[in-house]
N, C-alpha and C positions, 0 to 999 in steps of 0.2 A: 532445285536440287542439282540439275545438270551443270549449271554455272558454277556452283560450289565445288562439284567434282572436277570440272575443268581447271578451276583455280588450284585445287590440290595437286593435280597432275602437273601443271606448269611449274609448281614449286619443287616437287620431289623428283622430277625426271632428272636422271643422271646421278642421283645420290647413290652411295655405295651400299652393297649388301654386307651385312654382318650379323651373325648370331653368336650370342654368348649365353651360358646358363643363367647368368645374372639378369639378363633382359627378361627372361621368362618368370623370374621371381619378384621383380619390382612391382610395386603397387601403382607407381606413377612413372611416366617417362622422364628421363633426366633432361632431355632437350625438347623444345617445341618442334613440330613437324617441319617448320620452315627454317630451322637452323641448318646452315650449309654443312656443318659437321655431323649432322644426324645421320645415322645409318638405319637400315631396316632389314629384317628378314621377311620371307615371303608372306606369311599370314599376318605378321605385324603391319606390313604395308597395307594389306586389305583392311585390317581392323582400323588402322588410322584413317583410311579413306572413309570407311563407314562412320567413324566418329565425326569426321569433318562434315559429313552430310547429315548428321544428326540421326543416324540409324543405330548407333551404339552409345551406351552411357559414357559421358565424358570423364567420369571419375575412376574408371578402370583402365589400367595401362594396356595399350595396344599389344605389348609384348606378352601379355597373358593369354592371347589367343594362339592356338596352334592350327595347322591346316584342317584337322578334323573338326574344329569348332564350326566350320562353315559347311559341313556335310548336312544334307537334308535330314539324315538320321538323327542328328543331335538337336534338331528343332531349336536353333539359336533364336532367342527372343530379341527381336529387333523393335526399335521404337517406332511410333507413328503408325502402328498397324501393319508394317511391312513384314514380309516373310520371304524365305528363300524357296525356290522351286526345286524339283528334282534335278540332279546333276545331268548335264548333257555331255555326251562323248564328243570330243573334238579330235579328229584324226589329223595329226600334223605330220607332214613330211618335212623333216628337218634337213639341214645342209648335208649331213652324211649320206642320207638316203638319196638326195638329188645328185650328189657326186657319183654315187654308185650307179645310178640310172644313166647318167651321162657317159660314164666309162663303158657301160654295157652297150649303149647305143653306138659309141665310136667303134667298139670291137665288132659289132654286127655290121656296121658300114664297111669297115676294113675287110671283113670276111666276105661280104657281098662283092666288093670291088675285086678282091683276089679271085673269087669264083668267076666273075665276069671276064677278067683278064685271061684266066686259064681257058675259058670257053672260046674266047676270041682267038687264042693261039692254036687251038686244035683245028 
């Protein structure tokens, strides 16, 4: 299963994000996952990966799945006896938060340096 997932990732990495209402209504995807012109939206990418590793039925379009489909509350029926566990909170400090923290640290260093210089001049 891991090798099939790695294969999927190697093929789709770098493909563009795109959502249209039509994607959610289709019964089948227009393009195979390895078509370089294929685009994905978030839950469609997850569903296509699950299909590739035989956890979801192959006859239902990956575009039919929405983010809530993968919630443990929805009890998504996976093939092969697999199941999803409860969600796990991942606390991510993104670039904006890191930049804010770096600016704060610089301001504190400058303030400390100014205080030290003032104390040395007295």
